[in-house]
C-alpha positions, -999 to 999 in steps of 0.1 A, spaced: 576 -676 -435 557 -644 -428 575 -611 -420 561 -585 -393 549 -552 -408 554 -520 -383 520 -501 -380 535 -476 -402 537 -499 -430 504 -515 -423 490 -477 -422 504 -471 -458 498 -505 -470 460 -499 -456 457 -464 -474 471 -474 -509 444 -503 -506 418 -475 -495 430 -454 -524 429 -479 -550 392 -487 -539 376 -455 -532 379 -436 -569 364 -472 -588 338 -476 -558 328 -438 -561 321 -438 -600 300 -471 -588 278 -454 -564 273 -422 -583 274 -434 -618 300 -407 -625 345 -407 -621 358 -387 -591 375 -367 -616 348 -357 -640 325 -349 -603 354 -326 -592 351 -307 -627 312 -303 -627 319 -292 -585 345 -267 -599 319 -256 -629 287 -253 -608 308 -231 -585 314 -203 -612 296 -189 -642 322 -193 -667 362 -203 -662 391 -207 -687 397 -242 -694 436 -241 -678 426 -226 -647 399 -253 -642 429 -276 -651 449 -261 -627 424 -261 -598 415 -299 -601 454 -309 -606 454 -331 -635 476 -329 -672 459 -307 -703 453 -339 -723 434 -354 -694 410 -318 -690 405 -322 -727 396 -355 -726 366 -353 -699 356 -321 -713 348 -333 -745 328 -365 -729 313 -338 -706 306 -317 -735 293 -349 -755 267 -356 -725 253 -322 -728 267 -311 -691 295 -285 -706 299 -263 -729 330 -244 -744 341 -216 -763 371 -201 -777 382 -166 -765 374 -143 -792 402 -123 -786 425 -151 -779 419 -182 -798 443 -203 -776 419 -198 -746 389 -218 -741 362 -209 -714 342 -241 -704 302 -232 -686 281 -258 -670 245 -268 -693 214 -263 -671 218 -301 -678 247 -302 -661 237 -286 -631 209 -306 -626 231 -338 -631 256 -324 -608 228 -317 -579 221 -358 -583 260 -363 -579 263 -345 -547 237 -363 -533 248 -397 -541 283 -386 -528 273 -377 -499 256 -412 -495 289 -427 -503 306 -408 -476 283 -412 -450 284 -456 -458 326 -450 -457 326 -435 -425 296 -452 -408 300 -462 -371 328 -430 -367 316 -404 -341 325 -368 -350 357 -369 -330 372 -395 -346 361 -381 -384 379 -344 -368 406 -364 -356 415 -387 -391 408 -357 -410 437 -338 -393 462 -369 -398 453 -376 -431 463 -336 -436 494 -341 -416 503 -369 -434 497 -344 -469 516 -317 -459 549 -337 -448 550 -343 -490 
């Protein structure tokens, strides 16, 4: 016996399914996780940034930002250095290689977004963005 699901429950179920699909598909399409993309994107906006400030902007925990940055450093996309006046502070910046990589990732992200929103009109995209923002604000 199947029970009827309200439209409200259906919306939440669909958002949950979409959330579970978006990140892995993004990674397959772009070649990088959405968290690392966000890190590189933020670093592309500045010359250098304090690691803890970057963590706050990206909204991930300190262990996660450190793990991501260590991998990006191993991939020669970022460099990190300690503040000479305060060893507790670490500064992060993109390398030239990282700047080249983020440009390619941005192009892949644009293609990915176009795929997801294929068939949506501009008005529908604006309405969807407004609805989702309102839902987020309700949290």
